[in-house]
Phi, psi and omega in degrees: 000135183279157182278161183299136172260333179235115184294140177273155176300143180293149182224137183303324182292340183289341182277354179294138178288145177301335179260010182274208185296318183295326183278352184231044181278047181293334178294333177265009180077018181250130183222165170289158189265011187298313183293321179296323178292323177297318177297317181294321177300315180295317182295316182290328175294323176295314182300316181295323185284320183288357174300339182282341186299316177299329177289318183294319188262010176284123179285137178252116184285157179301329179296328181287341178291337177290336176276187179278113179295327178299316179295320180297311180292323180298320179297314182291321178293322178297318177297317178299313182299319181295314181290324176300314181293326177294321177295320178293328174296319177296322177296316179296318178296321178297317179295317177299318182300319182272007160278333175279317177272105186277333182227161182229156169237188184298323181295315180294324178298318178292319178297324177297318177297319179297324181293334178272342188298318184301334181275352186289334175256133182244029177299318180295326177291322176300322177296319179296322181289314184285322182233074184295343182262358180269132186294335189298314180297317178297316182298315182293320179295318179296320178295328176297313179296321178298318179297319179296317178298323179294320179292320178296322175296322177295323176298318179298312182298317181295316182295322179286338175288333176239085190300339181292349176274350186276167170304138184305326181294321178283322181302323183270002182279149176273002185235045181296329179296321177293320176301312182299317179296319180296314183290318178299322179298321180285321181296324188266354184287326176295308175302328178295320176295321178292328175297317176295321179296321178297322179292316181290337180297338183286339182220346178207083189294329179303323178293330177296315178297324179295318179293322178293324175294328178296326178302322182293314188261007182301315179300323182285324175296319180297317180292322178297320178295320178296322179294316179297321179295320178295323179290325182279315185269330185096164181296142180240147177289134178294140179296155180297142178057037178277166179268009185290339182285350172226087188279153173229077185248130182291345180265001175291144181295139176279167179293150181299324182294320180292321177298317180295319181296315180294319180295317178299322177298317180296313180298319182295318181291321178298315179298326180286323182296333183297328186277348186299316181292326177298314182293326188272318192247345191248024173255118185293146178287142182299324180292320178293322178299320183286319187273315186272328186243014175055038176081005181270108179290326179297317178295324179292319180291333181296335177297327182266016180307313179300326179295314181293322178297316179295323180295310182295323177295318180292319179296319177297322178296314179298315182297318181286328174294321175296319180299318177296319178296318179298314179297321180297311183281348170293328181267353181266131178265329183213134179263121179275176181298313181293325177294323176296320178295316179295324177295320178297317179295321177297316180296326179298319179282330172299320177297341177274358181296327173302328175294318178299319179295318181296323181289318185278340180278352183247029180299320183292324181279333183230067182292339184289336180246027182299313182297317180296321180295319179296317181292320177298317180296317178297321180294319180297313180296320180299311183290325177298323183271326183291330176289330171296315177299323179293326176301313182293320178297319177295321178296325180295332180293334178230052191296328180297329182268327193253335190247150168293152185302324186290343180262359181282176179303126181085358180283170184297324186259003187297308182294322181293319177294322177300312181293320183296317183279339180270350187295307182292319175302317181292318182294316181291323178292322178294319178295320178298315180294323181294325179291339178288330182259333182235060185297332180293336183250026185300319180296314180297320180296316182294313180295323177297321178296316180296329180277322186287323185297315177301320178292326176295322177301319181295327182260008190297315183297320178296317180295321179295318179296320178295319180295318179294322178296321178294320179294321178294327178291328181280316186260351176068220185291353180293335181262122182294145178276130179300132177087359180288334181289166182289107182281349182293335181273000185251129178291138179291145178284327182232151178295151179293143180291000000 
């Protein structure tokens, strides 16, 4: 949120401390919204992640194998990515909304639950995945987004009707009507596009998908248009008493803490989804153990060896991607708008890892599409990790603003972060390329990659130090020694033991 450009008249209520009487009106049923936002972040991260389940559990008939499996999976993955990104747009709008609404009462808490309810059922999404050309799934999903927008608009109207629930800056403003109109316009523009998409789905569904994609990139398109207008027309003085000094823009960067909380939720749910198939389908029946395996449970479980191997490999991939994400945001001081977009794209592909696990755990049952499954899995892992690398690269472009000193160019952790974030993109790309030349060994190549990368992570710091030592031996003093700079001027990332 930008700082005031035009000072507002002072108001006696503005002098109240945030921790004073106004901030602790629990006796009147009024509270701060922090806990409710944490609950909403967790709920929306679950909703966004489980969007992959209809794609994962969709049965592919033998007749469909005669068609292009790549086209079939690409269509379903594209639908999943679009709906995941729309849910993250709803999450960002929800977070922005409760930056305006500073406190809540029982009515706002119930309205918040209602705003999340339409996404809790994903039947319409299953229809979109299975029948992407049928209007009903598109229509129902668009109506869901419209319902959420209507509830968010109702929250805005209710909060402005009771100004003590608003952010203190808006509460004390003499132009609350302008604020309300400005915020309602932004809240409702996404649902308005979905309303048009629902209408076009009845007779021309490709335009519906285009309009839904516009909802995702609308804030970025709006900012690009504003930048182009500024370059063509030149800077303009803001009008008197404008609402620009307290912006409510969906493309403004969110706080680093909120990005971390939502990301942790996605990683945790993805890691949990991997075990569902193991619990449900990979426990041998007692009768089969007795009749087919002569009572040997070990022999019965050995049949499911590929499933367990795929599970442990997929879980290690999710865990190490989270570890890389955690290390990355440990060194980030501020998340910019472009970094937030790249993080969302990375999370979208992380959410597709259950699909990669489902494809690779069924090699024995579907040997005919083994090569395609390996390539799809490599592509999902590559994009999930390359967007993490892109976040760090973007942060380096504005390192003084976004990065801790030790992760900047020449810092102690710079080379190590480079290696950590480049490991999975390089490994998945190498595995994909190897399957192009050694297609007969695609399964072995993929499993070897899943096993080798975790061990490489364990030895990564040692390998980086050896590589830097070798480079210093080759180039001599031209290469700076890590830690040679004055560390006294640098704040520590972690407290001393």
